[in-house]
N, C-alpha and C positions, 0 to 999 in steps of 0.2 A: 504494500500500500504506500502511497506517496502523498505527502502533504502539498507539494507543488507539482502538479501533473503537467505544467507547461514545459518542464525540463526534466528529462530522465537522466539518472547518473550513468556513468560510462559502463559500469558493471551490467546494468540492465540492457543497454544498447549492445554490448558484446554478447549477452545471452541471446538477444533477438537475432543477432547475426551469426550465431554459433552454427557452423556447418554440421557438427556431430548431431545436434538436435534435429536439424532439418532433414538429415539423411536417415538417422537411426529410427526416430519415432514413426515416420510413415511405413518403413519396412516392417518393424515389429508389430505395429497396429494392424497392418495388412495381413501378416502371417497369423496373428491371433484371430482376426475376423474369419479367415479361411478355415481355421480349425474349429473355432468356437461355435459358429452358426450351425453347421451341420451336426456337430457333436451334441450340442444342447437341444437342437430340434429333435434329434433321435431320442435323447434322454427324456424330454418332455412328453413325447409320444408314448414311450414305454411307461413312464410314471403315471401319466394321466389315464391312459386307456387299458393298460395291461397289468396294473398292480392293484389288487383289492385285498382287504379293505384299505381305505385311505386313513391309515393310522398317522399319528403326529409326525413321525419321521418322514413319511411320504409327503405330507403337506409341506413340511419345511424344504424337502428336496424339490418339489414343484415350484415353490417360491424362489429357491436358489436358481433353478433352471430358467425361470422367467426373468429373473434379475440379470443373469448372464446374457440372455438374448437381448434384453433392453440395452445393456451396456455395449454389446457388440454392434447394435444398430447406430450407436453414437460414433463409432470409430471411423466410418467413412468421412464424416465431417472433420474429425481430428486429422485424418490422413491428408485431406485436401488443404487444410489450414497450414500444416507444417510443410507440405510439398510446395506450397506457394510462398515459401519463406516467411512463415508466421503472419500471413496476410489473410484476414477474414473478409470474404466477399459476400457473405449472406447478411440477413437482417439482424438488428440488435436483439430482437425477441428470440430469434433462433439461437443466437449466441448464449443467452441466458438459459434457454431451455436445454440445450446440449450440455452446458456446464453442470446444471442441476442434475440432469439425468446421469451424467458421468459419475459424479461424486455420490449421488444418492444410491446408485446401484453398487458402487464400490463399498460403501458403508453397509448396505443391505447384505452383501455377500459375507462380510465379516460377522455380522450379528446372526445371520441365518446359520452359518457354520457352527457358531457357538450354541445356538438352539438345538441343532442336530446332536452336537456333542453332549449337551446336558440331558437331552431326552434319552440318549443311549446310556448315559450314566445312570439315570433313574431305572431304566429297563434292566440293566445288568446288575447293579449293586442293590437296588431296592425294588425288585419287580412287583412286590405286593403292596408295600407300604404306600407308594405314591401312584398306584395303578389308576385310581379314580381321576387323577389329574392328567393322565396321559390319554386325552380324548381329542377327537377331531376338532370340536368346536373351540377348545382352548388353544389349539395350535393355530387355527384361523384367526382367533382374536389376537394372539401374540404377533402374528404377521401384520395384522392391520395396525396395531398399536406401534409396532416397530417402524412401519412406513410413515405413520403420522409424526412420530418424534424425529425421524430423519429429515422429512420434508420441512418441519418447523425449524430445525436447526439450520437448514439451507435457505430459509426464506429471504434473508438479506441478498443473496445472490439472485433469486428469482425476481426481486423487486427493484433491481438495479441495472442500469446500462453497463454491461461488462466490457463493451468495446472501447478502444482508445486509439486515436489517430496519432501515430508517431511520425511527425513531419520530417525528422532527420533521416528516416529510412523509407519514407513514403509508403508506409503500410498501416493497416488498422489491426490492432491486436484483439484477441478475444480471451479475457480472463487473465492474461499474462501481466497486465498492469491494472491494479485495483486502486480506485480513487479513495482518498482519505475520507471524503464526506459520505461514503457509503454507510459509515457508522459514526455515532456522535462523539465518542470518547475513546481514549486508549484502553480503558478498562473494558469497554464493549468489544474492541478489537481483540483484546487478549482472550475474552470469554468466547468470542466467535471462532477464534483460531485454535484455542487450546482444548475446549470442551469436546469437540469431535475426537481429538487424539485420545482423550481419557476414556470417553464413554463408547466410542465406536472402534477403538483399537486396543488400548491397554487393558481395560477390564475384560473384554471378550477374549483376549489372548490369555490372560491369567486363568479365567474360568475354563477355557478349552483345554489348556495344558493340565490343569488340576483334574478335570473330568477324565481325561484319557490316561493319566497316571493311575487313577483309581480303577478304571476299566481294565487296564492291562494287569494290574495286581489281582483283580478278581478273576480274570480269565486264567491266570497262572495257577491260582488256588484251585480252580475247578478243572484243571487240565485232564484229570482222569475221568471226568463226567461228561465233558463237552466234546463234540466232534472236532478232530484236528483241522478239517477244512474250514469250518466256521470260525474257529479260534484264530487261524492264520489270517483269514480275511479281516477279522476284527482288529487284530494287531496291525495289519497292513494299513487299515483305515486310519488308525490312530497316528501312525507314522506319517501318512500322506497329509493329514489335516495339520499336524504340527509343522511339517515342512512348508506347507502353503503359507502359514502365518510367518514363519521365519524367513523364507526366501522371497515370497511375493509381497507381503504387507509390511514386514518390519523395516526393511531399508527405506522405503518411501516415507513411512510415518516418522521414523526417527530423524531422517534428513529434514522433513518438514518441520519437526519440533525445533531442531537447531536453527533453521531458517527463520521461523517465527520469533524465537527468542532474540536472535540477532537483529532482525528488523525492528522489533519493538523497542530495542535499545538504541535505535538509530544507526546501527552499523550495517556493513555490507552483508548480504544474505548468501544463501546457497541455492538460489532458485534454479540455476542451470543444472546442478546435480539433482535437484528435486525433479525436474522435468524428465531427466533420463531414467530415474528410478520409478517414475510414475508408470512407465510401461510395464514394469515388473508386477505391479499390482493388478494389471489386466491379464497376466499369464494364468491366474487362477481360473479364468474362464475355460481354458483348455484342460485344466486339471480336474475340475468339478465332476465331469462324467466318470472319472475313475473313482471318485468318492461314492457315487451312486453304485458303481460296480461292486465295491467292497461292502457297502452299507446294506444293500438289499439283495437277498437271495433270489427273489423273482427277477430283479433287474439283471443279475448275473446270469441266470438261466436264459432269459430272453435275448441277451446279447449274444450268447453262444449259438442260439438258434438262428439269429439274423446273419451271423457270419458263416453259417453253414456247418457248425459243429453240433453234434448230438449231445443232449444232456445225458451224462453218464449216470449209471446206477448209484455211484458213490456220491454224486451231487445230491441225488434225492435222499439217500441215506443220511447225509450230513444235515440236510434240512430237517429230517425227522428226528435225528438225534438232538438238534437244537431245541425242537419243540418239546421233546421228552425232558430235556434238561431244565427247560423253563418251568414245566409243570411240576417236576420233582422239587425244584428249588422253592417254588411258591407254596407247594403243598407242605413241605417240611417246615417252612417258616410259619405258615398259618397254624399248623397243628401245635407247634411249640409255643405259639402265642395264645392258643385256645380258640382260634377262629377257624373251626372246621366246617361250620355250617355254610352251605351255599357253594362249596368248592366244585361240585359237579357242574354247576351253572357257569362258574367263572373259568374253568379249565379250558374249554374250547376257545373262548375269546382270547385267553392268554396265549394259547398256541398260535393263533393267527397273528398276534403281535410279534411273535418270535421271528417272523420272516424278515423283519427289519431290525432285529436285535442288534 
């Protein structure tokens, strides 16, 4: 953000002229779009039409797939913008819309992955205790509240003209130069820039890592009861999700934090590095279908059918073992707590939930 937008500092002008940004970002964004759009379209088709019942994990995966497709739809505008040497040739409203969509879907991916992790944590560690809270309507409500909070946090961007004419370079930027008058005080700027880092990255990252540590510990303890195939997929899922946070989201968010703190103190920022790491945060669009592959047995089997591989007997046995393990765990815990009544009614429902365990 700049108090005097009639003149930009040399660091900003150098960033806008940086050939690495103008060459790297269009190439990476183009590659991500080519992989993400068909991959997530297939994922959405499987999740929406071929997986039943729509348990919370499936609802979160559908939301994540829609989020990835929405983000990928913004990438062509980003590609054209950077390919034209950071020159925005479209309307001011479209600049604001694309910017809000880009960041809203990035934040939504982070929070949704955390929701998937927490739901799996409850299903593995406390399958009976929190069973009544793992319902479709609660998952839908969580997604709606999440989107409401994200869009509210980005409202200043939606309500502001994010374009800026750089006369020195004869270009018009989109979001790369924020005007100081967008927010009234430095405190408002600090809140606007730092709160998303805390609530849409740091807290989700801590919760996700903690959930998967508990999940892996529980799976190791149950190694003699649960099928090896399902346990391997669950541990693989944990590793993939943590790597997505570390590789895709952490560099961008920590560079942004350093840039924000530097700019709030009136010093030179790290925006050129931030722009390059921003494309890393979009790489998760290509990785998310692998999350569905390891998180859902039905998705795993449907994928094998689509690529022409037969579903083996061992795959079916692993699914059945998972269901039996779930029922045994719940039954044992219920009887130890004195809650035996109604188990015959609950068991079939619990077994259906095991498919996205």
